[in-house]
C-alpha positions as CSV (number, residue, x, y, z in Angstrom):
1,X,161.8,69.3,-21.6
2,X,158.3,69.9,-21.9
3,X,155.9,71.3,-19.3
4,X,154.3,67.9,-18.8
5,X,157.5,66.3,-17.8
6,X,158.2,69.0,-15.2
7,X,154.9,68.5,-13.6
8,X,155.3,64.8,-13.4
9,X,158.9,64.8,-12.3
10,X,159.4,64.5,-8.5
11,X,160.8,67.6,-6.7
12,X,164.2,67.5,-5.2
13,X,164.2,67.4,-1.4
14,X,167.6,69.0,-1.0
15,X,166.3,72.6,-1.4
16,X,163.7,72.2,1.3
17,X,166.1,70.9,3.9
18,X,168.5,73.7,3.0
19,X,165.8,76.3,3.5
20,X,164.9,74.7,6.9
21,X,168.5,74.8,8.0
22,X,168.8,78.4,7.1
23,X,165.5,79.2,8.8
24,X,166.8,77.4,12.0
25,X,170.1,79.3,11.9
26,X,168.2,82.7,11.5
27,X,165.9,81.8,14.4
28,X,168.9,80.8,16.6
29,X,170.6,84.1,15.9
30,X,167.4,86.0,16.7
31,X,167.0,84.2,20.0
32,X,170.7,84.7,20.9
33,X,170.5,88.4,20.1
34,X,167.4,88.9,22.1
35,X,168.6,87.0,25.2
36,X,170.8,89.8,26.5
37,X,168.2,92.6,26.3
38,X,165.5,90.4,27.8
39,X,167.8,89.5,30.7
40,X,168.6,93.1,31.3
41,X,164.9,93.9,31.3
42,X,164.2,91.3,34.0
43,X,167.1,92.6,36.1
44,X,165.8,96.2,35.8
45,X,162.3,95.0,36.8
46,X,163.8,93.4,39.9
47,X,165.8,96.5,40.7
48,X,162.7,98.7,40.3
49,X,160.8,96.4,42.7
50,X,163.6,96.7,45.3
51,X,163.6,100.4,45.0
52,X,159.9,100.6,45.4
53,X,160.1,98.6,48.6
54,X,162.8,101.0,49.9
55,X,160.6,103.9,49.1
56,X,157.7,102.3,50.9
57,X,159.9,101.6,54.0
58,X,161.1,105.2,53.9
59,X,157.5,106.5,53.7
60,X,156.6,104.3,56.7
61,X,159.5,105.6,58.7
62,X,158.6,109.2,57.8
63,X,155.1,108.7,59.0
64,X,156.2,107.1,62.3
65,X,158.6,110.0,62.9
66,X,155.8,112.5,62.1
67,X,153.6,110.8,64.7
68,X,156.4,110.8,67.2
69,X,157.0,114.5,66.6
70,X,153.3,115.2,67.2
71,X,153.5,113.3,70.5
72,X,156.4,115.4,71.7
73,X,154.3,118.5,71.0
74,X,151.9,117.4,73.7
75,X,152.9,118.6,77.2
76,X,151.3,115.6,78.9
77,X,153.5,113.2,76.8
78,X,156.6,115.2,77.8
79,X,155.6,115.0,81.5
80,X,155.0,111.3,81.2
81,X,158.4,110.8,79.5
82,X,160.2,112.9,82.2
83,X,158.5,110.9,84.9
84,X,159.6,107.5,83.4
85,X,163.0,108.4,82.1
86,X,164.2,110.8,84.9
87,X,162.2,109.2,87.7
88,X,160.5,112.5,88.4
89,X,157.7,112.4,91.0
90,X,155.0,114.9,91.8
91,X,154.9,116.5,95.2
92,X,153.5,114.1,97.8
93,X,154.3,111.0,95.8
94,X,156.9,108.4,96.8
95,X,159.2,107.2,94.0
96,X,160.7,103.7,94.1
97,X,163.7,102.6,92.0
98,X,165.0,99.1,91.5
99,X,168.7,99.1,91.6
100,X,170.8,96.8,89.3
101,X,168.3,96.2,86.5
102,X,169.6,98.7,84.0
103,X,172.0,96.3,82.2
104,X,169.7,93.3,82.2
105,X,167.3,92.5,79.4
106,X,163.7,93.3,80.0
107,X,162.7,89.7,80.6
108,X,165.3,89.3,83.3
109,X,164.7,92.8,84.8
110,X,161.1,92.1,85.6
111,X,160.6,90.1,88.8
112,X,159.6,86.5,88.0
113,X,160.1,83.3,89.8
114,X,161.5,80.5,87.7
115,X,162.2,77.2,89.3
116,X,165.0,75.1,87.8
117,X,164.0,71.6,86.8
118,X,165.4,69.1,89.3
119,X,168.4,67.0,88.0
120,X,168.4,63.3,88.4
121,X,171.0,61.8,90.7
122,X,173.1,60.4,87.9
123,X,173.1,63.7,86.0
124,X,174.3,65.6,89.2
125,X,177.0,62.9,89.6
126,X,178.2,63.2,86.0
127,X,178.2,67.0,86.2
128,X,180.2,67.0,89.4
129,X,182.7,64.4,88.0
130,X,183.2,66.3,84.7
131,X,183.8,69.6,86.7
132,X,186.3,67.9,88.9
133,X,188.1,66.4,86.0
134,X,188.3,69.8,84.2
135,X,189.7,71.5,87.2
136,X,186.9,74.1,87.2
137,X,185.4,75.5,90.4
138,X,181.8,74.4,90.4
139,X,180.8,77.6,92.1
140,X,182.6,79.8,89.6
141,X,180.4,81.1,86.8
142,X,183.1,81.8,84.2
143,X,184.1,78.3,83.5
144,X,187.3,79.2,85.2
145,X,190.1,76.7,85.8
146,X,193.7,76.9,84.9
147,X,194.9,77.1,81.4
148,X,197.7,74.8,80.2
149,X,200.2,77.8,80.2
150,X,199.2,78.6,83.9
151,X,199.6,75.1,85.2
152,X,201.9,74.6,88.0
153,X,205.2,72.7,87.2
154,X,204.3,69.9,89.7
155,X,201.2,69.0,87.8
156,X,201.7,65.6,86.2
157,X,199.5,64.0,83.5
158,X,196.1,63.1,84.7
159,X,194.7,59.7,84.0
């Protein structure tokens, strides 16, 4: 064959598609081999961010405790704490203590007047009927009433 025939002859397409397939396989292998380290890098970045948040919270707590330590170094603060916690009074003062509010939440311990919304007549009737059917004492606050195991043997089925 002469050089002029090689230049005119069409090229074979098979070699280009084979090269493209090999290039695609090599690219897929590179992506697969890099996926695990990239995922580990992102996980480490998340862990570092979480640890930095913990360090910031610990620094804030340390600062708050340092401020509280400085407060306790002040004799006036100590006297104020003794007065409020131990109900100390100075000579000539009269101390008042409210009894029974130690176990209540703060919003209930403070005196406030809250009026209950009036119930409509049919709501009161329905409540009274359901309490009578359940066997509960409407004045009891525990939702009392007899359990099935405590029922008297004379109790028959209710309709």
